[in-house]
C-alpha positions as CSV (number, residue, x, y, z in Angstrom):
1,X,0.0,0.0,0.0
2,X,1.0,3.6,-0.6
3,X,0.2,5.2,2.7
4,X,2.0,8.5,3.3
5,X,4.4,8.0,0.4
6,X,5.1,11.3,-1.3
7,X,6.7,10.0,-4.5
8,X,5.8,7.2,-6.8
9,X,8.6,4.7,-6.8
10,X,7.5,3.4,-10.2
11,X,8.4,-0.2,-9.2
12,X,12.2,0.5,-9.3
13,X,15.1,0.9,-6.9
14,X,16.3,4.5,-6.3
15,X,19.3,4.4,-8.7
16,X,17.2,3.0,-11.5
17,X,14.4,5.5,-10.9
18,X,16.8,8.5,-10.8
19,X,18.4,7.4,-14.1
20,X,15.0,6.9,-15.7
21,X,13.7,10.3,-14.7
22,X,17.0,12.0,-15.7
23,X,16.8,10.4,-19.2
24,X,13.2,11.3,-19.6
25,X,13.9,14.9,-18.5
26,X,16.7,15.1,-21.1
27,X,14.3,13.8,-23.8
28,X,11.6,16.3,-22.7
29,X,14.1,19.2,-22.8
30,X,15.5,18.2,-26.2
31,X,12.2,17.3,-28.0
32,X,9.8,19.5,-26.0
33,X,7.2,16.7,-25.9
34,X,7.4,13.0,-25.2
35,X,4.9,10.1,-24.9
36,X,5.0,7.9,-21.8
37,X,2.7,6.3,-19.2
38,X,0.6,8.6,-17.0
39,X,2.5,7.5,-13.8
40,X,5.9,8.3,-15.3
41,X,4.6,11.6,-16.7
42,X,3.4,12.6,-13.3
43,X,6.7,11.6,-11.7
44,X,8.6,13.4,-14.5
45,X,6.5,16.6,-13.9
46,X,7.6,16.6,-10.2
47,X,11.2,16.0,-11.3
48,X,11.6,18.5,-14.1
49,X,9.6,21.6,-13.0
50,X,12.0,22.5,-10.1
51,X,14.8,22.2,-12.6
52,X,13.1,24.6,-15.0
53,X,12.5,27.0,-12.1
54,X,16.2,26.7,-11.2
55,X,17.2,27.5,-14.8
56,X,15.5,31.0,-14.6
57,X,18.5,32.2,-12.7
58,X,21.5,31.7,-14.9
59,X,24.4,31.3,-12.5
60,X,27.2,28.9,-12.3
61,X,25.7,27.3,-9.2
62,X,22.3,26.8,-10.8
63,X,23.9,25.3,-13.9
64,X,25.9,22.8,-11.7
65,X,22.9,21.9,-9.7
66,X,20.8,21.2,-12.8
67,X,23.7,19.3,-14.4
68,X,23.9,17.1,-11.3
69,X,20.3,16.0,-12.0
70,X,20.4,15.7,-15.8
71,X,24.0,14.6,-16.4
72,X,23.8,15.9,-20.0
73,X,25.7,19.0,-21.1
74,X,23.6,19.6,-24.3
75,X,20.3,19.4,-22.3
76,X,21.6,21.9,-19.7
77,X,22.6,24.3,-22.5
78,X,19.2,23.9,-24.2
79,X,17.4,24.5,-20.9
80,X,19.3,27.6,-20.0
81,X,19.5,29.1,-23.5
82,X,16.1,28.3,-25.0
83,X,13.6,27.2,-22.4
84,X,14.4,29.5,-19.5
85,X,13.9,32.8,-21.5
86,X,10.5,31.6,-22.7
87,X,9.3,30.7,-19.2
88,X,10.8,33.6,-17.4
89,X,7.5,35.4,-16.8
90,X,5.6,32.2,-15.9
91,X,5.3,31.5,-12.2
92,X,5.1,27.7,-12.5
93,X,3.2,25.0,-14.4
94,X,5.8,24.6,-17.2
95,X,4.5,21.2,-18.3
96,X,1.2,19.8,-19.5
97,X,0.0,16.2,-19.3
98,X,-2.5,15.1,-21.9
99,X,-3.9,11.6,-21.6
100,X,-3.9,9.8,-25.0
101,X,-5.6,6.4,-24.3
102,X,-4.3,2.9,-23.6
103,X,-1.2,1.1,-24.8
104,X,-2.0,-1.7,-27.1
105,X,0.2,-4.4,-25.6
106,X,-0.6,-4.2,-21.9
107,X,-3.4,-1.6,-21.6
108,X,-1.3,0.9,-19.7
109,X,-2.7,4.5,-19.5
110,X,-0.6,6.6,-21.9
111,X,0.0,10.3,-21.8
112,X,1.8,13.0,-23.7
113,X,3.9,15.4,-21.6
114,X,5.0,18.6,-23.1
115,X,6.4,22.0,-22.3
116,X,3.6,24.5,-22.3
117,X,5.3,27.4,-24.1
118,X,6.6,25.3,-26.9
119,X,3.3,23.9,-28.3
120,X,2.8,25.9,-31.5
121,X,-0.6,24.3,-32.3
122,X,-2.1,25.3,-28.9
123,X,-0.6,28.7,-29.1
124,X,-1.9,29.3,-32.6
125,X,-5.5,28.1,-31.8
126,X,-5.8,30.1,-28.6
127,X,-7.2,33.6,-29.3
128,X,-4.5,36.2,-28.9
129,X,-5.2,39.2,-26.8
130,X,-5.9,42.0,-29.2
131,X,-5.9,45.7,-28.3
132,X,-9.4,46.7,-27.5
133,X,-11.0,49.7,-29.2
134,X,-11.0,52.6,-26.8
135,X,-14.6,53.6,-26.3
136,X,-15.8,55.9,-23.6
137,X,-19.1,56.4,-22.1
138,X,-18.7,60.1,-22.2
139,X,-19.4,62.2,-25.3
140,X,-16.5,62.9,-27.6
141,X,-15.0,66.3,-28.0
142,X,-16.6,68.4,-30.8
143,X,-13.2,68.6,-32.6
144,X,-13.0,64.8,-32.9
145,X,-16.6,64.5,-34.0
146,X,-16.2,67.2,-36.6
147,X,-13.0,65.6,-38.0
148,X,-14.8,62.2,-38.4
149,X,-17.9,63.8,-39.9
150,X,-16.0,66.0,-42.4
151,X,-14.4,63.2,-44.5
152,X,-17.7,61.2,-44.4
153,X,-19.7,64.3,-45.6
154,X,-17.3,65.1,-48.4
155,X,-17.5,61.7,-50.2
156,X,-21.3,61.6,-50.5
157,X,-21.5,65.2,-51.7
158,X,-19.2,64.4,-54.6
159,X,-21.2,61.4,-55.7
160,X,-24.7,62.8,-55.1
161,X,-24.9,65.2,-58.2
162,X,-23.9,62.4,-60.6
163,X,-26.6,60.1,-59.2
164,X,-29.3,62.8,-58.9
165,X,-29.0,64.2,-62.5
166,X,-30.2,61.0,-64.3
167,X,-32.9,60.5,-61.6
168,X,-34.3,64.0,-62.2
169,X,-34.5,63.5,-66.0
170,X,-36.3,60.2,-65.8
171,X,-39.4,61.5,-64.1
172,X,-39.5,64.5,-66.4
173,X,-39.6,62.2,-69.4
174,X,-42.3,60.1,-67.9
175,X,-44.4,63.2,-67.3
176,X,-44.0,64.2,-71.0
177,X,-45.1,60.8,-72.1
178,X,-48.3,60.9,-70.2
């Protein structure tokens, strides 16, 4: 039973579990999204999010601390150069777990774990915040109202005589015919 156990041991000894999570974290950092079981995804989320938080502060000590967990120089470079600037303003929640169904062989729950700020499809489909039109409840100044009305009034005046001239002749011809 799992009473009062804070972490999921994933059915492995501690050395195997640390190596598994380190390798999965490296893959997540390099590929930005990986597919795994739900249990491993949840364990990976608990493992990698503190590392991403640590990477926001680019110091030698934080790089060494992250390297002691990941043990991969390229992944540490990618984390500090690419990922940390994108998540600098985010207060947490750097990863997202999406359940994808069941594995064919053994029926295990599968999930997709991804870095939130690197999913182009979700970023493109979400409505971007556009600048709202500034509207006031107060009346506008007379200068602004006159400036808007002047161009609108000039355009119809120029077109109106051309349209009215044929219209006036037509009723006159109809009256002569009667």
